[in-house]
N, C-alpha and C positions, 0 to 999 in steps of 0.2 A: 687320432689314428696316425700311425707313422707309415712310412713308405712301404715297409715290408708287409704290414697288415693290409694295406690297399692292394698291393700286388697279389697277395694270397687270396683275397676276396675276389679279385678279377679272375684269377685262375680257376677258382671254384665255380664262378658263374659261367665261364666259357669252357669249362671241362677240358682245359689245356688245348683247346682248338685255336688255331691262328685266325684272328678276326679278318685279316687281309685275305686269307685264302677263302674264308666263307663268303666275303664280298665278291671275289673273283668267280667263285662257283655260281653265285646268284646271278651275276651278269652273264655267265656262260649259259645257264639254263634259259634266261630270257632271250638271248640271241638265238639259241637253238630252236625255241618255240617260234620265233619270228621267221626264221629261215624255213622251218617246216610249213608254216602257214603260207608263205610266199610260193614255195614249190607246189603245195597242194592247189593253190589258186591257179598257177600256170598249168599244171596237169589237168585240172578240172576244165579250164577254159579251152585248152587245146583239144581235149576229148570231145567237148560239145562242138567246137568249130569244125572238126573233121568228120562230124556225123556219128560219133561213137556213143551218143547219149550221155546221160549224167551218171557219174559214179559217186554215190553218196557215201560209199565205204571210205573214201579218202578223208572226207570230213569227219567221219566217226573216229578214225585214227587220230586226226589232229586234235579233236576235242577230248579224246581219251587221255592224251598226255596232260593237257591242262586239268582235266578232271582229277587225275591221279595226284598231281602236284597240290591242288587245293584240298583234297581229302587228307593227304599226309600233313599238310600245314594245319588243317583243322584238328586232327588227332593230337598233334604235338602242342599247338598253341591255344586251342579252344577259343578261337575268335569267331564272332558271329559272321563277319565278312567272309571268312574262308568257308564257313558252312554254306552260306547263301551261294557263293560262287561255285562250290562243289556240287550243290544241288542243280544249279542252272546248267553246268557242264554235263552232269549226269543225264539230265533231260535231253540235252542236245545229242549226246552219244546215243541214247535210246532212240531218239527220233531219226537220226541219220542211219543208224544200224537197221532200224525197221524199214526205212525207205530203200536201203540197199538190198536187204533180203527180199522185200516185196518185189523189187525190180528184177532180181534174179529169178524168182519163182514165176513171175508173169512172163518173162521172156524165155523160160526154159522150154526146150524142145522135147524133153523126156517126160514132163509132167502133163 
């Protein structure tokens, strides 16, 4: 293979996407998820500390981001790890959403 053939094969594999940009986006998504989890932990802790009860909806939102990322990765890459993580995160979203909705119904003044 000459240099031009290798370059053409690389372009076909990457579909003319910049590999550096892809790596930067990957790091940005990771940082965004970490920041979201830290903020959710702070908000959840403060709400409990001031006597506001627990808001499981915050955690449903946090896990829904990870759930979506893992489902998209699974659909695109078909890796077993992504499927397992998507299912785990889906279960967590369902659990936290159910807890949040139950808490809203149980504390409702109109029902």
